[in-house]
N, C-alpha and C positions, 0 to 999 in steps of 0.2 A: 543933797541925793539922800533921801527919805529911806533909814535900815530895817526893813523889819525887826530887826533886831535889838533897837538900840529904841526903840520910840513905840511907846505903849499903845497912842491911838491907832498904830497900822498894827501890832501886832492885838488888839481888839475886834478890830477890821478882819484881819484874817480866822480868829475862833469864830466871828457869824458867818464867816464864808465858811469854814470849815463845819458849821452846826447845818448852815441851810445844804449844802450837798448832801450832806448825812443823809438827812429826812426827807428831800428832794426823790436822791435815789432809792431811797428805803418805801419810796410814796410809789414811787413807778414800776418797781417790780410789784409792790403789791394791788395797783394797777393791772400789769404784764397778767397776776397769777387772777387777775379778774376777768381778765379777757380782754381787757383793754389795754389796744398795744399803741395810743395814742401820743403816749407821754415822752417825750424826747430826753433823752441822756443834760445832766446837768449843763457841761462843754456845751452842747448844741443849744439850749433854750434859749432864746429869746429877753432881751433885757426887761421888762415888763412884768416877766417870770420869777426871774433871781431878784429882782426887787421885791416881790410880793414875799418870796419866801426869806428877806434879809428880812423885813420889819413881821413876817411869821413868827422869826427866832426869839427878836425884842422882845415883841408878845408871850410868848413863853419863859423867856428868864423871867421877867418882869411878874409870872404867875398866872397866867393867862392858862385856863383847863380846854379842854378839845370846845366844848362848847365858844366861850369865850372865847379862842383864836379864831371859829370857822364865824365868829361874828364880827370881830376886827378885820380877816377876807373879806368878807362880805361888804362894809360898809369901805375899803378901798376902793372894791373892784367898780360898786355903784360913784364914787367919787370918779373913776377914772372912763367911768360913760358903759360901761358892763350892765347886763341886765341878765334875767332871764331866757335861757333859750332852750328846745329838747336836746339839742344837740350843739356840745360844747364849739365856738369857730371863734377865734380870733380874730377874724377879720368884722366879723360883723360887732364881735365882744357880745356875745352870746354864752350862755354858761348855766349848763341844767343842778350848777348845787349854787345859782344864784336866789335861794329862797334860805328863809329860819333854821337855822340849827336842827330845832324840834322836828323840821320838816323834812329833814333828808333820810333817804332810805338809811338803814344800819351799818352797809358797808359805806357806805361816803364819810358816815358818821367815825367810823373807825379809822378814817384817812385822819382824817383829824385827829383822832391820838394816835396813830403811831408820830404823827406827823410831832406834836408834840413833846414823847414818849424819846426821840428818836436827837430832839432837838438835847432834853434835858440831861440823856446820857450821853450825850458827843461831848457834851461843853463836862462835863463831872470828869470824862476820862482826861479831857484835854487839859485839867488843872493838873494834870499829874503830870506833865510832861514834862522834862526839863524848859523848853520854852517857855514856857509858863512859871516854873522856878528860878528861872536866872540862872540856870546851872548850862553847862558845856559852851557858853560864848556868849548864850541866849538873856539880855537883861529880860529882870521880872513883869508879869502882866500884872498891867493897875487890880489894884484890889486883891491880889493873891494871898 
């Protein structure tokens, strides 16, 4: 059995999930503030949505800014059959944000900026935890 405290690969998976969860929940709160009550919590999110967020974490950690993050999301959506639609509809694979970044309304561009900022802030904060640093019985994370 793999142990999260001794396997750096498992720990990095944990870091990516923590970053994705944080970014997802901040975006969800932002959507609620805008009156969009359609976003579900991370725990209730479908696997395709979690997978998309995890890919976004990787892009942000490789230096993608908001525009590049959105373009990566858009490529992933297109590759999995999604297209533009006036209302988000997972069953039809339609989404109103399936447009180039420059064509997004400012409110939607802010979601991309929030996602990237939260990923980077969460990653930075995790680097100072005992789990990352190998204290308290935890193995250090790769790259620490």
